[in-house]
C-alpha positions in Angstrom: 224.1 122.7 84.6 226.5 125.6 84.5 224.1 127.9 86.3 223.2 125.4 88.7 226.9 124.5 89.6 227.9 128.3 89.7 230.3 127.6 86.7 228.3 130.1 84.4 230.7 133.0 85.4 233.8 131.4 84.2 232.3 129.8 81.5 230.9 133.2 80.2 234.2 134.8 80.7 235.8 131.9 78.6 233.4 132.2 75.7 233.8 136.1 75.6 237.5 135.7 75.6 237.7 133.1 72.8 235.0 135.1 70.7 236.9 138.3 70.9 240.2 136.5 70.2 238.4 135.3 66.9 237.4 138.7 66.1 240.9 140.1 66.5 242.2 137.3 64.3 239.6 137.9 61.5 240.5 141.5 61.5 244.2 140.6 61.1 243.1 138.5 58.1 241.3 141.6 56.5 237.9 140.4 57.4 235.5 143.0 58.9 233.3 140.7 61.1 231.3 141.0 64.4 230.4 138.4 66.8 227.4 137.7 69.2 227.4 136.1 72.6 224.5 134.9 74.6 224.2 135.9 78.1 222.4 133.8 80.7 220.1 135.2 83.4 222.9 134.9 86.0 225.6 136.4 83.7 223.1 139.5 83.2 223.0 140.0 86.9 226.7 139.1 87.7 228.1 142.4 89.2 231.5 141.9 87.7 230.1 141.4 83.9 230.5 144.8 82.7 234.1 145.0 84.0 234.9 141.6 82.3 233.5 142.7 79.1 235.5 146.0 79.2 238.7 144.0 80.1 238.3 141.6 77.5 237.5 144.2 74.9 240.9 146.1 75.9 242.9 142.8 75.9 242.1 141.9 72.3 241.8 145.4 71.1 238.5 144.9 69.6 236.0 147.9 68.9 233.1 147.5 71.3 230.7 147.7 68.2 232.0 144.5 66.9 230.5 142.6 69.9 226.8 141.9 70.4 225.5 140.6 73.5 222.3 138.6 73.3 219.7 138.6 76.4 216.4 137.0 76.4 213.1 138.4 77.7 212.9 136.1 80.5 216.4 137.1 81.9 215.6 140.8 81.9 212.2 140.3 83.4 213.7 138.2 86.2 214.9 141.4 87.9 214.0 144.2 85.4 215.5 147.1 87.2 218.9 145.4 87.8 219.0 144.0 84.3 218.1 147.5 82.6 221.0 149.1 84.8 223.5 146.5 83.7 222.3 146.9 79.8 222.8 150.7 80.1 226.3 150.0 81.5 227.1 147.6 78.6 225.6 149.9 75.9 227.7 152.7 77.2 230.8 150.6 76.8 229.7 150.6 73.0 228.8 147.0 72.6 225.5 146.1 70.6 222.6 144.6 72.6 219.9 142.2 71.3 216.8 140.7 72.6 217.0 137.1 71.7 213.9 134.6 71.1 211.4 137.7 70.9 208.0 136.8 71.0 208.4 133.5 73.2 208.4 135.1 76.7 206.9 138.0 78.3 207.0 140.4 75.2 206.5 143.3 77.4 206.5 146.2 75.1 206.7 148.8 78.0 210.1 147.3 78.7 211.2 146.9 75.3 210.9 150.5 74.4 212.9 151.3 77.5 215.7 148.9 77.1 218.9 150.1 75.4 219.0 147.5 72.7 219.6 147.8 68.9 218.2 144.6 67.8 215.4 142.0 68.3 215.7 138.4 67.1 212.5 136.8 65.7 212.4 133.3 67.5 212.7 130.3 64.9 209.4 129.0 66.2 207.9 131.7 64.2 210.1 131.3 61.1 210.4 127.6 60.4 207.6 126.8 57.8 206.9 130.5 57.6 205.9 130.3 53.9 203.0 127.8 54.8 201.6 129.2 57.9 199.5 132.4 57.5 199.4 133.0 61.4 203.2 133.1 61.7 203.4 135.4 58.7 201.1 137.9 60.6 203.2 137.5 63.8 206.5 137.9 62.0 205.2 140.9 60.0 204.1 142.5 63.2 207.5 142.1 64.9 209.3 143.6 62.0 206.8 146.5 61.9 207.6 147.0 65.6 211.2 146.9 65.4 211.1 149.4 62.5 209.0 151.9 64.5 211.3 151.4 67.4 214.3 152.0 65.3 215.6 148.4 65.9 217.1 146.1 63.6 215.2 142.9 63.2 216.8 139.5 62.7 215.1 136.3 61.8 216.4 133.1 63.2 215.9 129.6 61.6 216.0 130.5 57.9 216.6 127.2 56.1 215.5 127.9 52.3 215.3 130.7 49.9 211.5 131.0 49.9 211.6 132.1 53.5 214.5 134.4 53.0 212.6 136.0 50.2 209.4 136.3 52.2 211.3 137.9 55.1 213.0 140.4 52.6 209.7 141.4 51.3 208.5 142.2 54.9 211.4 144.4 55.5 213.5 142.1 57.8 217.0 143.5 58.2 219.0 140.2 58.8 218.6 136.5 58.8 220.4 133.5 60.2 220.1 130.0 59.6 221.4 126.9 57.9 220.3 128.3 54.5 223.5 130.3 54.8 225.8 128.0 56.5 225.8 125.3 59.2 227.9 125.8 62.5 231.6 125.2 61.9 234.8 125.7 63.9 236.3 129.1 64.0 239.2 128.3 61.8 237.2 127.2 59.1 235.0 130.4 58.8 237.6 132.6 57.0 238.1 129.9 54.0 234.4 129.5 53.9 233.8 133.2 53.5 236.6 133.5 50.9 235.0 130.6 49.0 231.5 132.1 49.0 233.1 135.4 47.7 234.8 133.5 45.0 231.3 131.8 44.1 229.7 135.1 43.8 232.5 136.7 41.8 232.3 133.6 39.5 228.5 134.0 39.2 228.7 137.6 38.5 231.3 137.1 35.7 229.3 134.3 34.0 226.2 136.8 34.0 
């Protein structure tokens, strides 16, 4: 709806603004945290995008490497030349770039090796129920191996239990995200939640 109405530009700017404000606030609280923001196809092809990202990084005094911008394969393939040029400009700013939902779109290896990205994210459709589906295990393992050989970090989405996390770790997956770690929450609740998790770990280590 935002794309069809033409509001995706202002909406993206607002999300970026609030996200970087959150990172700045976490830094003041002594938390070394980064944040990821998804870009729509229109945003990726917006001529003002790079300028807006640079402006907001300066406004909130956030190091660019604390921001990851996620794009889908489909948004890149809509106009590969334009998208690649914009991604190179964003990479020059110092922000991190990630290919989201990898494996569900074109999965063009010829473009993946040319894109200035540092990360690929395995779509949750391959991760949910991973322990029980041998075909998904083969696909996920192939993506992890591909990422390793291309020098990319690999993130698995949709991790909802310890068994899946352990299986991904055994494959060499770098990072995971999902409800097993925590459910979506308001920004203001994240710092107390993290401190609580830290206290739990210290308590566990002390008990051991």
